[in-house]
C-alpha positions as CSV (number, residue, x, y, z in Angstrom):
1,G,-17.3,71.6,25.2
2,S,-20.1,69.1,25.6
3,G,-23.2,68.5,23.6
4,G,-26.6,68.4,25.2
5,G,-26.2,64.8,26.1
6,G,-22.9,65.3,28.0
7,V,-20.9,63.7,25.2
8,P,-17.7,65.6,24.2
9,R,-18.1,66.9,20.6
10,R,-14.6,65.8,19.7
11,G,-15.7,62.2,20.6
12,V,-18.7,62.4,18.3
13,Q,-16.5,63.5,15.4
14,A,-14.0,60.8,16.1
15,A,-16.7,58.2,16.1
16,L,-18.0,59.4,12.7
17,S,-14.5,59.6,11.2
18,P,-13.8,56.4,9.1
19,A,-10.3,56.1,10.6
20,H,-11.8,55.3,14.0
21,I,-14.3,52.6,13.0
22,G,-13.5,49.3,14.7
23,P,-12.8,46.1,12.9
24,A,-15.6,45.0,10.5
25,P,-17.9,42.4,12.0
26,D,-17.4,38.8,10.9
27,P,-19.8,38.6,7.9
28,E,-20.9,35.1,9.1
29,D,-22.0,36.6,12.4
30,W,-23.5,39.9,11.2
31,W,-27.2,39.3,11.7
32,S,-29.8,39.5,14.4
33,Y,-33.4,38.8,15.2
34,K,-34.0,42.5,16.0
35,D,-32.8,45.2,13.6
36,N,-31.2,47.6,16.1
37,L,-28.9,46.5,18.9
38,Q,-27.7,49.4,21.1
39,G,-27.7,52.0,18.3
40,N,-25.6,49.9,15.9
41,F,-27.4,48.6,12.8
42,V,-27.3,44.9,12.7
43,P,-29.5,43.4,10.0
44,G,-32.7,41.7,11.2
45,P,-34.7,39.1,9.2
46,P,-36.0,41.5,6.5
47,F,-32.4,42.4,5.6
48,W,-30.6,39.0,5.9
49,G,-30.8,38.3,2.2
50,L,-29.6,41.7,1.2
51,V,-26.4,42.2,3.2
52,N,-24.5,39.1,2.2
53,A,-24.5,37.5,-1.3
54,A,-24.1,34.1,0.3
55,W,-27.4,34.6,2.1
56,S,-29.5,35.6,-0.9
57,L,-31.9,32.7,-0.4
58,C,-33.2,34.4,2.8
59,A,-34.7,37.0,0.4
60,V,-35.5,35.1,-2.8
61,G,-35.9,31.5,-1.7
62,K,-39.2,29.8,-2.4
63,R,-38.9,27.1,0.3
64,Q,-38.2,29.1,3.4
65,S,-38.9,28.3,7.0
66,P,-40.6,28.6,9.4
67,V,-44.2,28.3,8.2
68,D,-47.7,28.2,9.6
69,V,-49.1,24.7,9.4
70,E,-52.8,24.7,8.6
71,L,-54.0,21.3,9.7
72,K,-56.6,21.2,6.9
73,R,-53.8,21.3,4.4
74,V,-51.9,18.4,5.9
75,L,-52.0,15.3,3.7
76,Y,-52.3,12.1,5.6
77,D,-49.5,9.7,4.5
78,P,-50.2,6.2,5.9
79,F,-46.8,5.0,4.6
80,L,-44.6,7.3,6.8
81,P,-42.7,4.9,9.1
82,P,-42.1,5.8,12.8
83,L,-39.2,7.9,13.8
84,R,-36.2,6.1,15.2
85,L,-33.7,7.5,17.6
86,S,-30.3,5.9,18.3
87,T,-28.0,6.8,21.1
88,G,-26.0,3.5,21.0
89,G,-27.6,2.8,24.4
90,E,-25.5,5.6,26.1
91,K,-26.5,8.7,28.0
92,L,-25.9,12.1,26.3
93,R,-23.3,14.6,27.4
94,G,-22.3,18.0,26.0
95,T,-22.1,21.7,26.5
96,L,-25.0,24.0,27.2
97,Y,-24.1,27.4,25.6
98,N,-25.5,30.9,25.4
99,T,-24.7,31.9,21.9
100,G,-26.1,35.4,22.3
101,R,-29.0,34.2,20.0
102,H,-30.1,30.9,21.4
103,V,-29.7,28.5,24.2
104,S,-27.8,25.8,22.4
105,F,-26.8,22.3,23.6
106,L,-23.9,20.9,21.6
107,P,-23.5,17.2,22.1
108,A,-20.1,15.7,22.7
109,P,-18.7,13.6,19.7
110,R,-19.5,10.4,21.6
111,P,-22.1,8.9,21.8
112,V,-23.3,9.6,18.3
113,V,-27.0,10.3,18.4
114,N,-28.9,9.8,15.1
115,V,-32.4,9.9,13.9
116,S,-33.9,8.0,10.9
117,G,-37.4,6.8,9.8
118,G,-40.3,9.1,9.2
119,P,-39.7,11.0,6.0
120,L,-35.9,10.5,6.2
121,L,-34.2,8.3,3.6
122,Y,-30.9,8.5,5.4
123,S,-29.6,8.4,8.9
124,H,-29.0,11.9,10.3
125,R,-26.6,12.8,13.1
126,L,-27.5,15.2,15.9
127,S,-25.4,18.3,15.7
128,E,-27.2,20.8,18.0
129,L,-30.3,21.2,20.2
130,R,-31.5,24.8,20.0
131,L,-34.1,26.5,22.2
132,L,-36.2,29.5,20.9
133,F,-38.7,31.2,23.1
134,G,-40.8,34.4,23.4
135,A,-41.1,37.3,25.8
136,R,-44.6,36.3,26.6
137,D,-46.4,33.0,26.8
138,G,-48.1,31.6,23.7
139,A,-45.6,33.4,21.4
140,G,-42.0,32.4,20.8
141,S,-42.1,29.3,18.6
142,E,-41.0,29.8,15.0
143,H,-43.6,27.5,13.5
144,Q,-47.3,27.9,14.2
145,I,-50.2,25.5,14.0
146,N,-53.4,27.0,12.6
147,H,-52.0,30.5,13.2
148,Q,-51.3,29.7,16.9
149,G,-47.8,30.0,18.3
150,F,-46.4,28.3,21.3
151,S,-44.2,29.7,24.2
152,A,-41.1,28.0,22.9
153,E,-39.7,25.6,20.3
154,V,-37.0,23.0,20.7
155,Q,-35.1,22.3,17.4
156,L,-32.9,19.2,17.1
157,I,-30.6,19.9,14.1
158,H,-29.2,16.9,12.4
159,F,-27.0,16.4,9.3
160,N,-27.1,13.5,6.8
161,Q,-24.1,11.4,8.0
162,E,-24.4,9.0,5.1
163,L,-23.8,11.6,2.4
164,Y,-21.8,14.3,4.2
165,G,-18.9,14.6,6.6
166,N,-20.2,17.6,8.6
167,L,-23.1,20.0,9.2
168,S,-21.5,22.7,7.0
169,A,-21.2,20.5,3.9
170,A,-24.6,19.0,4.5
171,S,-26.3,22.4,4.7
172,R,-25.2,23.0,1.1
173,G,-26.3,19.7,-0.4
174,P,-29.6,17.9,-1.2
175,N,-31.1,15.8,1.6
176,G,-28.5,17.5,3.8
177,L,-30.3,18.4,7.0
178,A,-33.2,17.2,9.2
179,I,-34.6,19.3,12.0
180,L,-37.0,17.9,14.5
181,S,-39.2,20.5,16.2
182,L,-41.0,20.1,19.5
183,F,-43.4,22.8,20.7
184,V,-43.4,24.0,24.3
185,N,-46.3,25.4,26.4
186,V,-46.0,27.0,29.8
187,S,-47.9,24.9,32.3
188,P,-50.1,26.8,34.7
189,G,-50.6,23.9,37.1
190,K,-52.8,20.8,37.4
191,I,-56.5,20.7,37.1
192,G,-58.8,17.7,37.9
193,R,-59.9,15.1,35.5
194,E,-63.5,16.0,36.0
195,Q,-62.8,19.5,34.9
196,V,-61.0,18.2,31.9
197,A,-64.0,16.1,31.0
198,G,-66.2,19.1,31.5
199,C,-64.0,21.3,29.3
200,L,-64.1,18.8,26.5
201,E,-67.7,17.7,27.0
202,L,-66.6,14.1,26.9
203,G,-67.4,11.3,29.3
204,L,-64.8,10.7,31.9
205,G,-64.0,7.2,30.5
206,E,-63.3,8.8,27.1
207,V,-60.9,11.3,28.6
208,L,-59.0,8.8,30.7
209,G,-59.0,6.0,28.1
210,E,-56.6,3.1,28.7
211,E,-53.5,5.2,28.9
212,G,-54.7,8.0,31.1
213,I,-55.2,11.3,29.5
214,G,-54.3,10.6,25.9
215,V,-56.4,12.7,23.5
216,L,-55.2,16.0,25.0
217,D,-52.7,17.5,22.7
218,F,-52.8,20.4,20.3
219,W,-55.5,18.9,18.1
220,I,-57.9,20.3,20.7
221,P,-59.7,23.3,19.0
222,T,-58.4,26.6,20.3
223,S,-61.9,27.6,21.2
224,S,-61.9,24.8,23.9
225,P,-61.8,26.3,27.4
226,C,-59.1,23.9,28.5
227,T,-55.9,22.9,26.9
228,A,-53.4,20.1,27.2
229,T,-51.2,22.5,29.2
230,Q,-53.6,22.8,32.0
231,V,-54.1,19.0,32.1
232,A,-50.5,18.0,32.4
233,G,-49.3,20.7,34.7
234,S,-45.9,19.3,34.9
235,S,-42.5,19.9,33.2
236,N,-40.8,17.8,30.5
237,P,-38.0,15.8,32.4
238,F,-35.3,16.5,29.7
239,L,-36.0,20.2,29.7
240,S,-36.1,20.3,33.5
241,R,-32.4,19.2,33.5
242,L,-31.5,22.1,31.2
243,L,-33.7,24.7,32.9
244,N,-33.1,24.0,36.6
245,R,-31.8,27.0,38.4
246,D,-28.3,25.6,39.1
247,T,-27.8,24.9,35.3
248,I,-29.5,27.9,33.6
249,T,-27.9,30.6,35.8
250,R,-24.5,29.4,34.6
251,I,-25.2,30.6,31.0
252,S,-26.6,34.0,31.9
253,Y,-24.5,35.9,29.4
254,K,-23.3,35.5,25.8
255,N,-20.6,32.9,25.4
256,D,-21.2,31.4,28.8
257,A,-21.0,27.6,28.6
258,Y,-21.7,24.7,31.1
259,F,-20.9,21.0,30.7
260,L,-23.8,18.6,31.3
261,Q,-23.8,14.8,31.3
262,D,-26.2,11.8,31.9
263,L,-28.9,13.2,29.7
264,S,-31.6,10.8,28.3
265,L,-32.7,12.4,25.0
266,E,-35.6,10.0,24.8
267,L,-37.2,11.8,27.7
268,L,-37.6,14.9,25.5
269,F,-40.2,13.2,23.4
270,P,-43.9,12.7,24.3
271,E,-44.8,9.1,25.0
272,S,-46.9,9.0,21.9
273,F,-47.2,11.5,19.1
274,G,-47.8,12.1,15.4
275,F,-45.7,14.3,13.2
276,I,-46.0,16.7,10.3
277,T,-43.2,17.1,7.7
278,Y,-42.4,19.5,4.9
279,Q,-39.3,20.6,2.9
280,G,-37.9,23.9,4.0
281,S,-34.8,25.8,4.9
282,L,-32.6,26.8,7.8
283,S,-34.3,29.6,9.7
284,T,-31.0,31.4,10.2
285,P,-28.6,32.7,7.6
286,P,-27.7,31.4,5.0
287,C,-31.3,30.0,4.9
288,S,-30.2,27.0,2.8
289,E,-33.2,25.1,1.4
290,T,-31.8,21.7,2.3
291,V,-33.9,20.9,5.4
292,T,-36.5,18.2,6.0
293,W,-38.5,19.6,8.9
294,I,-40.4,17.2,11.2
295,L,-42.8,18.9,13.6
296,I,-43.9,16.7,16.5
297,D,-47.6,17.3,17.0
298,R,-47.9,17.0,20.7
299,A,-46.6,19.9,22.8
300,L,-44.3,19.6,25.8
301,N,-44.7,21.5,29.1
302,I,-42.3,23.6,31.2
303,T,-43.2,25.6,34.3
304,S,-43.7,29.3,34.4
305,L,-40.6,29.6,36.6
306,Q,-38.5,27.7,34.0
307,M,-39.8,30.0,31.3
308,H,-39.0,33.1,33.4
309,S,-35.4,31.9,34.0
310,L,-35.0,31.6,30.2
311,R,-36.1,35.2,29.7
312,L,-33.5,36.4,32.2
313,L,-30.7,35.2,29.9
314,S,-28.9,38.0,28.1
315,Q,-27.9,38.4,24.4
316,N,-24.8,40.3,25.5
317,P,-21.7,39.8,27.7
318,P,-22.0,41.1,31.3
319,S,-20.2,44.4,30.3
320,Q,-23.0,45.4,28.0
321,I,-26.6,46.3,28.5
322,F,-29.0,43.5,29.4
323,Q,-31.2,42.4,26.5
324,S,-33.2,39.3,26.9
325,L,-32.5,36.4,24.5
326,S,-36.3,36.0,24.1
327,G,-37.9,36.7,20.7
328,N,-35.2,34.7,19.0
329,G,-37.2,33.4,16.1
330,R,-37.6,34.2,12.4
331,P,-41.0,35.5,11.2
332,L,-43.2,33.1,9.2
333,Q,-42.5,32.5,5.6
334,P,-45.0,31.6,2.8
335,L,-45.7,27.9,2.4
336,A,-46.6,28.5,-1.2
337,H,-47.2,25.2,-3.0
338,R,-45.2,22.9,-0.7
339,A,-46.8,19.8,0.6
340,L,-47.4,19.2,4.3
341,R,-47.6,15.5,5.1
342,G,-48.6,13.9,8.4
343,N,-48.7,10.4,9.9
344,R,-52.0,11.1,11.7
345,D,-55.3,11.2,9.9
346,P,-56.7,14.7,10.4
347,R,-60.2,13.5,9.6
348,H,-60.1,11.6,12.9
349,P,-58.4,14.0,15.3
350,E,-60.1,12.3,18.3
351,R,-58.4,9.0,17.5
352,R,-55.6,8.5,20.0
353,C,-52.1,7.8,18.8
354,R,-52.1,4.1,19.4
355,G,-49.6,1.5,18.4
356,P,-46.0,1.5,17.4
357,N,-46.2,4.1,14.7
358,Y,-46.8,6.8,17.2
359,R,-43.9,6.1,19.5
360,L,-40.2,6.9,19.3
361,H,-38.3,3.7,18.4
362,G,-34.9,3.3,20.0
363,M,-32.1,1.5,18.2
364,L,-29.6,-0.3,20.4
365,G,-26.0,-0.7,19.4
366,S,-23.8,1.6,17.3
367,P,-25.1,3.3,14.2
368,P,-23.5,2.1,10.9
369,P,-20.2,3.9,10.2
370,P,-20.5,6.6,7.5
371,P,-19.4,5.4,4.0
372,P,-15.7,6.0,3.1
373,P,-14.9,9.1,1.1
374,P,-14.7,8.6,-2.6
375,P,-11.2,8.2,-4.1
376,P,-9.7,11.5,-5.2
377,H,-10.0,11.0,-8.9
378,V,-13.8,10.4,-8.8
379,L,-15.9,13.4,-9.5
380,V,-18.9,13.6,-7.2
């Protein structure tokens, strides 16, 4: 006979009988951003630290990420050098991948892309570009600035190539990882410069300055009737390559992958920017507290169409119910007593980022090779 839902009773009993439970999920993979996926319990963020002993830091760690950055708590550090990006002068290529949790770009082994400078004492090699985004505009970034979220966050995950051989080893060791974060707004379209000046109650000359519209980034108070998003109205050229229709529709479902080449990573970064840095953790299990976070303080733009195409990506394979990838971020964690340092003086937010310290520095040529491994008898 059938139960009320049309399910044969025998099937229900079989499903509950231990003998018929499928293979146990891979413990490394048994977590999600939402507690309940299609009726099966998969641990969401509040449970990460409880279901796997190796992930205990997710529950008890004192330096967890992401955090809310209150600008008044940022300590201005005039000695932070500019960030340096090295691609060996080559274009980037790699695989765009729907992992079921993120849109992930995994660079090919060559060219090696690395970042140094800023708060980093060592050169760090790019391992993954990860995109997190929300179901609605203005919410979707993991980090927040003054309690304000952004529509998306791009995270460039690097490991310390001078001390460690790979990401996994680096994630367990001191000074192991560096993650650069860029915030993304959805751009509603262009508005005129006069309106911008009106919004900000500035003279037109002040708005335009020498470099065009330069002051307009997220230091604008949120009470201001116009935002940087409205001003720029365009889309970041690097993200446009990833999010154009031809590319993004090829990774509609979990495990879909698509090879991309001729990417210029420099185009991801704003022309000038400051950054804020703090010591934190991975924002996914095992939540290792080995990450130097560097938050770029000028948001990027994408179009509402590009954002919409991201939300149409599924967490699941095509055979399963559609669930949007959106909302793939960890909730905020307490900052506690950690320092937030920045290379911009928050007492003068109107001062434009001028000069070499506020630009991304390229390094031509190949990065130095990693040091040789220690001989076997040396204890490290």
